[in-house]
N, C-alpha and C positions, 0 to 999 in steps of 0.2 A: 637396460640401455639408458644412457643419459640424454635427455632432451631438455632445452631450457624451460619448457612448459611443465615438465614433471620434476618436481623437487623432492619427491618422496624419498628417493635414495639419499639425498643430501640431508634431509631431516633425520633419517635413521642414523646416518653417519655421525651427526652432531649429538644426537641423543646418546649413542654409544660412548662417544668421547666424553660428554659431560657426566654420564653415569659413572665412568671410570674415575672422574675427579672426586665425586662424592661430596661436593660442597656447592652451595649457592653463592659463595663469596666471589664477587666479580674478579678479584685479582687471580684467584685460582682458575676461573674460566678463561681469563686472558692468557694465563700461562699455558693452559691446555691448547688454546688456539695457536699460540706462538710456537710451541714445541712439537705438538702432534699434528697440527694441520698446516704448518708452514706459513702462517700469516705473520706479517711484521707486527711488532708490539703496537704501533700506531693504528694499524688496520684492525687488530683484534680489539683494542679499546673502542674504536669507532663502531665496529659491528655490534658490540655489546651495548653501547650507549644507544644506538639506533633501536635495537630490540627492546630494551627496557623503556625507552622514551616513547616509542610509537606502538609497540605491540603488533601482534600478528594481523589484526584487522586492517590497520592502515598500511602496513608493509606488504600484505598480500595484494592490496589494490595498487600500491606503487610498483610491485613486481609485474602485475598484469599490464599496467601502463607502459613500463619500460620495455616489456616484450612486444607490445603492440606497436611501439614507436621504434623498435629495434635499437634500443640503447643498451649496450653491453657493459661498458666500463664507466660511463658517467663522467661528469666534470671533474671530480676529485681524483680520478685516475688510479683508483685502487684496483 
């Protein structure tokens, strides 16, 4: 079952998606997010840039803060 605090299923979903791509090229990952996960091209690019720029340590803490403050969509509106 999905709860905002438990992202394990989401991580597994993205691992499966990216394993299917078979490449670390950002363009291929963006394409996978756009076509298989229904993200817009802009959002897919932004997600990958966040992940590569900040990494899981910083983003895990940002996730915890956003959950604690009940921030779901944020200022950018994705």
